[in-house]
Structures are given as C-alpha cells and as structure tokens.
C-alpha positions in Angstrom: -9.2 66.8 31.5 -12.1 64.3 31.3 -11.2 61.0 29.6 -13.9 58.6 28.5 -12.8 55.0 28.3 -15.1 53.2 25.9 -15.2 49.8 24.1 -17.5 46.9 23.8 -18.3 44.5 26.6 -15.6 42.3 28.0 -12.7 44.1 26.2 -10.7 45.0 29.3 -12.0 48.4 30.3 -12.1 47.7 34.0 -8.8 45.9 33.9 -7.3 48.9 32.1 -8.8 51.3 34.7 -7.5 49.1 37.6 -4.1 49.2 36.1 -4.3 53.0 35.8 -5.4 53.3 39.4 -2.4 51.1 40.5 -0.1 53.2 38.4 -1.4 56.4 40.0 -1.0 54.8 43.5 2.7 53.9 42.7 3.2 57.5 41.6 1.7 58.8 44.8 -1.4 60.2 43.1 -4.6 59.5 45.0 -7.6 58.1 43.2 -11.2 58.8 44.1 -14.3 57.1 42.9 -15.4 53.6 42.2 -14.1 50.6 40.2 -16.5 47.8 39.0 -14.6 44.6 38.6 -16.5 41.5 37.5 -16.9 38.3 39.4 -16.1 35.3 37.2 -16.3 31.5 37.3 -14.6 29.0 35.1 -17.0 26.7 33.2 -16.2 23.0 32.6 -15.2 24.0 29.0 -12.6 26.3 30.4 -14.4 29.5 29.4 -15.1 32.2 31.9 -18.6 33.3 32.8 -19.3 36.6 34.5 -21.5 36.0 37.5 -21.6 39.4 39.1 -20.2 42.8 39.5 -18.5 44.2 42.6 -17.7 47.8 43.4 -14.5 48.9 45.0 -14.7 52.3 46.7 -11.7 54.6 46.1 -9.5 55.6 47.9 -9.2 52.4 49.7 -10.2 48.8 49.0 -13.8 48.5 50.4 -15.4 46.0 48.1 -19.2 45.4 47.9 -21.4 43.1 45.8 -23.1 45.5 43.4 -25.0 43.2 41.0 -25.6 39.5 40.3 -26.5 37.8 37.0 -30.3 38.0 36.5 -32.2 34.8 37.0 -33.6 35.2 33.4 -30.0 35.1 32.1 -30.5 38.5 30.6 -28.7 41.4 32.3 -28.1 42.1 36.0 -30.0 42.4 39.2 -28.6 45.5 40.9 -28.6 45.7 44.7 -30.5 48.7 45.9 -28.4 48.7 49.1 -25.2 48.6 47.1 -26.3 51.5 44.9 -27.1 53.5 48.0 -23.7 52.6 49.6 -21.8 53.7 46.5 -23.8 56.9 46.2 -23.2 57.6 49.9 -19.4 57.1 49.3 -19.5 59.5 46.2 -21.5 62.1 48.2 -18.7 61.9 50.8 -16.1 62.6 48.1 -18.1 65.6 47.0 -18.1 67.1 50.5 -14.3 66.9 50.8 -13.4 67.8 47.1 -11.9 71.1 48.0 -9.7 69.8 50.8 -8.5 66.5 49.5 -5.0 66.0 48.0 -5.1 66.4 44.1 -5.5 63.2 42.3 -7.8 61.5 39.8 -11.5 60.7 39.7 -12.3 57.3 38.4 -15.9 56.2 37.7 -16.5 52.6 36.4 -19.0 52.7 34.8 -21.9 55.0 33.7 -24.5 53.0 31.7 -28.1 53.2 30.7 -29.2 53.2 34.3 -27.4 56.5 34.9 -27.2 58.2 31.5 -30.7 57.2 30.2 -32.8 56.6 33.2 -31.2 59.0 35.7 -31.0 56.2 38.3 -28.1 54.1 39.7 -24.9 56.0 40.5 -26.5 59.4 40.4 -23.8 60.9 42.7 -21.3 60.0 40.0 -23.2 62.1 37.6 -23.3 64.9 40.2 -19.5 64.8 40.7 -18.8 64.9 37.0 -21.3 67.7 36.4 -19.2 69.8 38.8 -16.2 69.6 36.5 -12.6 69.6 37.6 -12.2 70.0 41.4 -9.0 70.7 43.5 -9.1 67.0 44.5 -9.5 65.7 40.9 -8.4 68.0 38.1 -8.7 65.0 35.9 -11.2 62.2 35.6 -11.6 58.9 33.7 -15.1 57.5 33.2 -16.0 54.2 31.6 -18.9 54.5 29.2 -20.2 52.0 26.6 -19.8 53.1 22.9 -23.6 53.6 22.4 -23.6 56.2 25.3 -20.4 58.1 24.4 -22.2 60.9 22.6 -24.6 61.4 25.4 -21.8 61.4 28.0 -19.8 63.8 25.9 -22.7 66.2 25.5 -23.5 66.1 29.2 -20.1 66.7 30.6 -18.5 69.0 27.9 -19.9 72.1 29.5 -18.0 71.4 32.8 -14.9 69.7 31.4 -14.4 70.8 27.8 -14.4 68.1 25.1 -13.5 64.8 26.6 -10.8 62.5 25.2 -12.5 59.3 24.1 -10.2 56.3 23.9 -10.1 52.5 24.1 -8.1 50.2 26.3 -5.5 49.4 23.7 -2.1 50.9 24.3 -2.0 52.9 21.0 -5.2 54.7 22.2 -4.6 54.8 25.9 -0.9 55.8 26.2 -1.4 59.4 25.0 -4.3 59.7 27.6 -2.1 58.3 30.4 0.6 60.9 29.5 -2.0 63.7 29.5 -3.1 62.6 32.9 0.4 62.5 34.3 0.5 58.7 34.5 2.7 57.8 31.6 5.9 58.8 29.8 5.7 61.5 27.2 
C-alpha cells in the first residue's frame, strides 16, 4: 500500500510522520527512507520561524542539514552535497531491498524539485517507481496538495491507487491500521 500524506505547509505532516516512524519502531517494524524535520527559532514575539530543513536518514538517526532559508526570504537554498548524500543513502536502500527485514518506506517529502523538475531526491522517485519491495511492502510519502494528482498518477502503476490522507486523526487512523501501525 502507498499512502500519500498531504496538507498545506506547517500543518504537522513531518511531525505526524515522525510519530508514525516512532510507532513502527516500538512495534519492531523497521523504517527505511528519509524524514525532513524543520529547524526553528523563536522570535521575540514568541512566534516560531522556520530557518532550515534537516534530513534524517532511516533506519538510524544520521541527521544532515538539507536546506537553509534563502537570503531573499523566499524559499530555500538546498545543499547540493546534502542532496547527493540523501540520494546515496536511498541508492543503498535500493541495493538491499530484497534482503532487508520487511518494514515501511517513508519519504518526507517530494516537492516541485522532484515531481516537476526531476531533480532533488531522484532516488526517492526511483524507489517508489519500483513499487512494493520485500523490505517495504508499504510506503508513506509526504506530498503537497498541489502535487497529489501528479504523484498519484506517477506511482499508481507500481502501487495501485494510493490512499491520500491528512495528518488529522480522523484521516490518519484508518491509514495507520492499514499499515499495521494502529488498532482496527
């Protein structure tokens, strides 16, 4: 099963995925892929400002700086070295997909860089294009709403029609159950 986690910016997609990965770990289910937690600072007003994006390579906890806020204040400056490192990690997962213990593939996130321009985490696209593997019969991918149709169209041939859901419990709980991470 492929599940696409989708909602607008700063609505808890990565926090939800981090929680699902922790739940899988507690259940003894390995998780493969990458998480993209934000880096935040508190402003004098008390509000939080996102200053960067890290990537955490799964399984494990290797954390690398992936992007920093663009000097223009619009968007992100992605590290070419970090993109290469994450792609190298994902390539390594592909090479051991048949021998690894069954678990869950988590990709946080596929955006315009990948789905529109064919750049960025290209190895994540390759992994997902392969469809279910012995190491990950299920996958969760974070995709922005404006790219959901494109992701669904791209991956349906390999996975069947994905379940698209948001991070709210009423939407997410049935998906967790289907992935073996929740109560029926």
